[in-house]
C-alpha positions as CSV (number, residue, x, y, z in Angstrom):
1,M,-6.3,-40.2,19.9
2,V,-6.5,-40.8,16.2
3,S,-3.6,-42.8,14.8
4,S,-1.4,-41.3,12.2
5,T,-0.6,-44.5,10.3
6,P,-1.0,-44.6,6.5
7,E,-3.7,-47.3,7.0
8,M,-5.9,-44.9,9.0
9,L,-5.7,-42.3,6.2
10,Q,-6.4,-44.9,3.5
11,G,-9.4,-46.1,5.6
12,G,-10.9,-42.6,5.6
13,L,-12.0,-40.3,8.4
14,T,-15.4,-38.8,9.2
15,R,-15.8,-35.0,9.5
16,E,-16.6,-35.6,13.2
17,Q,-13.1,-37.0,13.6
18,I,-11.5,-34.0,11.9
19,V,-13.7,-31.3,13.5
20,P,-14.6,-32.6,16.9
21,S,-17.2,-29.8,17.5
22,R,-19.5,-31.6,15.1
23,K,-19.9,-34.4,17.5
24,R,-20.8,-32.1,20.3
25,I,-23.2,-29.7,18.6
26,K,-26.4,-31.0,16.9
27,L,-28.0,-28.3,14.8
28,P,-31.6,-28.0,13.8
29,A,-32.3,-29.4,10.3
30,W,-33.1,-26.0,8.8
31,L,-29.9,-24.5,10.3
32,E,-27.7,-27.5,9.4
33,I,-28.2,-27.1,5.7
34,A,-27.3,-23.5,5.8
35,K,-23.8,-24.6,6.7
36,P,-23.3,-22.0,9.5
37,R,-19.8,-23.1,10.3
38,L,-18.6,-21.8,7.0
39,I,-20.1,-18.3,7.3
40,P,-17.8,-16.7,9.9
41,L,-14.7,-17.1,7.7
42,L,-16.7,-15.6,4.7
43,L,-17.6,-12.6,6.9
44,A,-14.1,-12.2,8.2
45,T,-12.8,-11.8,4.6
46,T,-15.6,-9.4,4.0
47,L,-14.3,-7.3,6.9
48,G,-10.8,-7.7,5.5
49,G,-12.0,-6.2,2.2
50,M,-13.5,-3.3,4.1
51,A,-10.4,-2.6,6.0
52,L,-8.4,-2.3,2.8
53,S,-10.6,0.5,1.6
54,E,-10.3,4.3,2.3
55,G,-13.9,4.1,3.4
56,W,-12.9,2.2,6.6
57,P,-14.4,2.3,9.2
58,L,-17.9,1.9,8.0
59,P,-21.1,3.4,9.6
60,S,-22.5,0.9,12.0
61,L,-25.8,0.4,10.0
62,R,-24.0,-0.2,6.7
63,L,-21.6,-2.6,8.5
64,A,-24.4,-4.5,9.9
65,C,-26.4,-4.6,6.6
66,T,-23.2,-5.8,4.8
67,L,-22.5,-8.6,7.2
68,G,-26.2,-9.6,7.6
69,G,-26.7,-9.7,3.8
70,G,-23.5,-11.7,3.3
71,A,-24.5,-14.2,6.0
72,L,-28.0,-14.6,4.4
73,A,-26.5,-15.1,0.9
74,A,-23.9,-17.6,2.2
75,A,-26.8,-19.6,4.0
76,A,-28.8,-19.6,0.8
77,A,-25.8,-20.9,-1.1
78,G,-25.3,-23.7,1.5
79,V,-28.9,-24.7,1.3
80,L,-28.9,-24.9,-2.5
81,N,-25.7,-26.8,-2.4
82,C,-27.4,-29.4,-0.1
83,I,-30.4,-29.6,-2.3
84,W,-28.2,-30.2,-5.4
85,E,-26.1,-32.8,-3.7
86,Q,-28.8,-34.6,-1.6
87,D,-28.6,-37.8,-3.7
88,L,-24.8,-37.8,-3.5
89,D,-24.9,-37.1,0.3
90,G,-27.2,-40.1,0.7
91,R,-24.6,-42.4,-0.9
92,M,-21.7,-41.2,1.3
93,Q,-21.4,-42.6,4.8
94,R,-20.2,-39.4,6.4
95,T,-23.1,-37.3,4.9
96,S,-26.0,-39.7,4.9
97,G,-27.3,-38.4,8.1
98,R,-27.6,-34.8,6.8
99,A,-31.1,-33.2,7.0
100,L,-32.2,-33.8,3.4
101,P,-31.0,-37.4,2.6
102,S,-32.1,-38.5,6.0
103,G,-35.6,-37.1,5.5
104,R,-35.5,-34.8,8.4
105,L,-36.2,-31.9,6.0
106,S,-38.1,-31.9,2.7
107,P,-36.4,-30.5,-0.4
108,T,-39.4,-28.1,-0.9
109,A,-39.0,-26.5,2.4
110,A,-35.3,-26.2,2.0
111,F,-35.8,-24.6,-1.4
112,I,-38.3,-22.1,0.0
113,G,-35.9,-21.3,2.7
114,A,-33.0,-20.7,0.1
115,I,-35.2,-18.4,-2.0
116,S,-36.3,-16.5,1.2
117,C,-32.7,-16.0,2.3
118,T,-31.6,-14.9,-1.2
119,L,-34.4,-12.3,-1.4
120,A,-33.7,-11.1,2.1
121,A,-30.0,-10.8,1.4
122,A,-30.6,-8.8,-1.8
123,A,-33.2,-6.5,-0.1
124,L,-30.8,-5.9,2.8
125,L,-27.8,-5.1,0.7
126,V,-29.6,-2.9,-1.9
127,S,-31.4,-0.9,0.7
128,G,-28.7,-0.7,3.4
129,V,-25.4,-0.8,1.3
130,N,-25.4,-0.5,-2.5
131,C,-26.2,-2.4,-5.7
132,L,-22.7,-3.3,-6.4
133,A,-22.3,-5.1,-3.0
134,A,-25.6,-6.8,-3.6
135,G,-24.6,-8.0,-7.1
136,L,-21.3,-9.3,-6.0
137,S,-22.9,-11.2,-3.1
138,L,-25.4,-12.9,-5.5
139,L,-22.5,-13.6,-7.9
140,G,-20.8,-15.5,-5.1
141,L,-23.9,-17.5,-4.5
142,C,-24.2,-18.4,-8.1
143,S,-20.5,-19.2,-8.4
144,Y,-20.7,-21.7,-5.6
145,V,-23.9,-23.4,-6.6
146,L,-23.5,-23.4,-10.4
147,L,-19.8,-23.1,-11.2
148,Y,-18.3,-25.2,-8.4
149,T,-21.1,-27.6,-7.2
150,A,-22.9,-28.3,-10.5
151,I,-20.2,-27.9,-13.1
152,L,-16.7,-28.3,-11.8
153,K,-16.9,-30.6,-8.7
154,P,-18.0,-33.8,-10.6
155,R,-15.8,-33.2,-13.6
156,T,-12.2,-32.0,-12.8
157,T,-9.5,-32.3,-10.2
158,Q,-9.1,-28.5,-10.6
159,N,-12.6,-27.9,-9.3
160,I,-11.5,-26.1,-6.1
161,V,-8.8,-24.1,-8.0
162,I,-11.4,-22.5,-10.3
163,G,-14.4,-22.9,-8.1
164,G,-12.6,-21.1,-5.3
165,V,-13.7,-17.9,-6.9
166,A,-17.0,-18.3,-4.9
167,G,-15.2,-18.1,-1.6
168,A,-13.0,-15.3,-2.7
169,I,-15.9,-12.9,-3.6
170,P,-16.6,-11.7,-0.1
171,P,-13.5,-9.4,0.1
172,L,-15.0,-7.7,-3.0
173,V,-18.3,-7.3,-1.4
174,G,-16.5,-5.7,1.6
175,A,-14.6,-3.3,-0.6
176,A,-17.8,-2.4,-2.5
177,A,-19.7,-1.7,0.7
178,A,-17.0,0.5,2.0
179,S,-16.2,2.6,-1.0
180,G,-18.8,1.9,-3.7
181,H,-16.2,0.3,-6.0
182,V,-13.5,-2.5,-5.9
183,G,-10.0,-1.2,-6.1
184,L,-6.7,-3.0,-6.5
185,S,-6.5,-3.7,-2.8
186,G,-9.8,-5.6,-2.9
187,W,-8.5,-7.6,-5.9
188,W,-5.4,-8.4,-4.0
189,L,-7.4,-10.0,-1.1
190,F,-9.6,-11.7,-3.7
191,S,-6.4,-13.2,-5.2
192,L,-5.0,-14.2,-1.9
193,V,-8.1,-16.1,-0.9
194,M,-8.1,-17.8,-4.3
195,L,-4.5,-19.0,-3.8
196,W,-5.2,-20.1,-0.2
197,T,-8.2,-22.1,-1.0
198,P,-6.6,-25.1,-2.8
199,A,-4.0,-25.8,-0.1
200,H,-6.8,-25.5,2.6
201,F,-9.3,-27.7,0.8
202,W,-6.8,-30.3,-0.4
203,A,-5.6,-30.9,3.1
204,L,-9.2,-31.9,4.0
205,A,-9.7,-33.9,0.8
206,L,-6.6,-36.0,1.8
207,L,-8.5,-37.1,4.8
208,L,-11.8,-37.7,3.1
209,R,-10.6,-39.1,-0.3
210,D,-12.2,-42.5,0.3
211,D,-15.6,-40.8,0.6
212,Y,-15.0,-38.9,-2.7
213,R,-13.7,-42.1,-4.4
214,A,-16.8,-44.1,-3.4
215,V,-19.1,-41.7,-5.3
216,G,-16.8,-40.9,-8.2
217,I,-15.9,-37.2,-7.3
218,P,-12.6,-36.5,-9.0
219,M,-10.8,-34.7,-6.2
220,L,-7.1,-34.4,-6.6
221,P,-6.1,-36.9,-3.8
222,V,-8.5,-39.4,-5.5
223,V,-7.1,-39.1,-9.0
224,K,-3.4,-38.4,-8.3
225,G,-2.9,-39.7,-4.8
226,P,-1.5,-38.1,-1.7
227,V,2.1,-37.5,-3.0
228,V,1.1,-35.4,-6.0
229,T,-1.5,-33.6,-3.8
230,V,1.0,-32.6,-1.2
231,R,3.3,-31.3,-3.9
232,A,0.4,-29.1,-5.1
233,I,-0.4,-28.0,-1.6
234,S,3.2,-26.9,-1.2
235,R,3.1,-24.9,-4.4
236,Y,-0.1,-23.1,-3.4
237,G,1.2,-22.7,0.2
238,W,4.3,-20.8,-1.1
239,A,2.2,-18.8,-3.4
240,T,-0.1,-17.8,-0.6
241,V,2.8,-16.8,1.6
242,L,4.4,-14.6,-1.2
243,L,1.2,-12.9,-2.2
244,S,0.3,-12.2,1.5
245,G,3.3,-9.9,1.7
246,F,1.8,-7.6,-0.8
247,G,-0.7,-6.5,1.9
248,V,2.1,-4.2,3.1
249,W,1.3,-2.0,0.0
250,A,-2.3,-2.9,-0.4
251,L,-3.2,-1.3,2.9
252,P,-3.9,2.5,2.8
253,E,-1.9,2.8,6.1
254,G,-0.5,0.4,8.7
255,G,1.3,-1.8,6.1
256,L,4.6,-2.0,8.0
257,L,2.9,-3.3,11.2
258,Y,0.9,-5.8,9.1
259,G,4.1,-7.1,7.5
260,L,5.8,-7.6,10.8
261,L,2.8,-9.3,12.4
262,L,2.4,-11.5,9.3
263,I,5.8,-13.1,9.7
264,P,4.9,-15.8,12.4
265,F,1.7,-16.7,10.5
266,N,3.6,-17.3,7.3
267,A,6.4,-19.1,9.1
268,R,3.9,-21.6,10.8
269,L,2.1,-22.2,7.5
270,L,5.2,-23.1,5.7
271,Q,6.4,-25.2,8.6
272,M,3.2,-27.3,8.4
273,V,3.3,-27.6,4.7
274,H,6.9,-28.8,4.9
275,Q,6.0,-31.4,7.6
276,L,3.1,-32.7,5.5
277,G,5.4,-32.9,2.4
278,A,7.8,-35.1,4.4
279,A,5.0,-37.5,5.3
280,P,2.1,-37.2,2.7
281,E,0.2,-40.2,4.3
282,N,0.3,-38.7,7.8
283,V,-3.3,-38.0,8.8
284,D,-2.4,-35.9,11.8
285,R,-0.2,-33.6,9.7
286,A,-3.0,-33.2,7.1
287,K,-5.5,-32.5,9.8
288,G,-3.2,-30.0,11.5
289,L,-2.6,-28.1,8.2
290,F,-6.4,-28.0,7.5
291,R,-7.1,-26.5,10.9
292,W,-4.2,-24.1,10.8
293,S,-5.2,-22.8,7.3
294,I,-8.5,-21.7,8.8
295,F,-6.8,-19.9,11.6
296,Y,-4.4,-18.4,9.1
297,M,-7.0,-16.8,7.1
298,F,-8.8,-15.5,10.1
299,G,-5.5,-14.1,11.3
300,I,-4.8,-12.3,7.9
301,C,-8.2,-10.5,8.2
302,L,-7.6,-9.6,11.8
303,L,-4.2,-8.2,10.9
304,L,-5.8,-6.1,8.1
305,V,-8.3,-4.7,10.7
306,V,-5.7,-4.0,13.4
307,S,-3.5,-2.3,10.8
308,R,-6.1,0.3,10.3
309,L,-6.1,1.4,13.9
310,P,-4.5,4.7,14.8
311,M,-1.7,3.1,16.7
312,A,-0.7,1.1,13.6
313,S,-0.5,4.4,11.6
314,N,1.7,5.9,14.3
315,F,3.9,2.9,14.4
316,D,4.4,3.1,10.7
317,L,5.3,6.8,10.8
318,Q,7.9,6.2,13.6
319,A,9.3,3.2,11.9
320,W,9.8,4.8,8.6
321,S,11.3,7.9,10.2
322,L,13.8,5.6,12.0
323,L,14.6,3.8,8.8
324,Q,15.3,7.1,7.0
325,Q,17.6,8.2,9.7
326,M,19.5,5.0,9.5
327,A,19.8,5.1,5.7
328,S,21.1,8.8,5.9
329,G,23.6,7.8,8.7
330,G,21.9,10.1,11.2
331,Q,22.7,10.1,14.9
332,F,20.2,8.8,17.4
333,I,19.8,10.5,20.8
């Protein structure tokens, strides 16, 4: 069991200690640089964007093309990120064993793989979905590699706040795939992911701040310390909770059921944010918030999909009818 003393946090943790599955699963070099562990959450938010559209549910072929193209674009972004940061990874203890800095894969082979994935993603999305979904997916790729990795990450503590746009684009892709355009509901989920990202990432950065400090990356915990970082996490956590409630109106139907099921998710998130705020140096609480934040976003997307089921619509109709009777002072039999 990992100690939760301040000394342990200051001494730094490896990703293997934070995400134990990394110790148990050794991926092939070509798959490792695609960062496959990040892709499921991106696809979940893509589904969330679809569920918010009047075009839900999508035909099976279009759904498969959207998710397949999104996965390929995300893989290409991960590979290009690894290529760009291979020298940086080689100087950090926790990343020196990655495929590129360790020499298990050549940069040329990785680049060819990234271009192949990008072209395959574009072809799949253009032919099987629409040009808007393809364009947005490629915009997400460029945002991650150029905006976040190349420009913001090495220069500002707000890198993840602005650069979080890359991870927030999949809901727009989902909305575009479902209806051919991006409505207000799609932009709501985009905004929610943007607000969720800093609290999620800074919880991880608290654990890995010594790694970032060693190579001069100005992450917020490195520059401002854990107390200021935890205050920022609290602000973004509260903003995430408040904005998540607007899903009641963003959904075409099933919003009331979504709102009710959302309550325990938000309560747990705020509880963990509060616990970390009371002990900013506690590694177990930072680790717990990081893990819960992942589950939280998966949960939001699941609630959006569940809220589009027929039973959710029936629940809403019955609940609103009951509320109207209560408001009018009606009698119940």
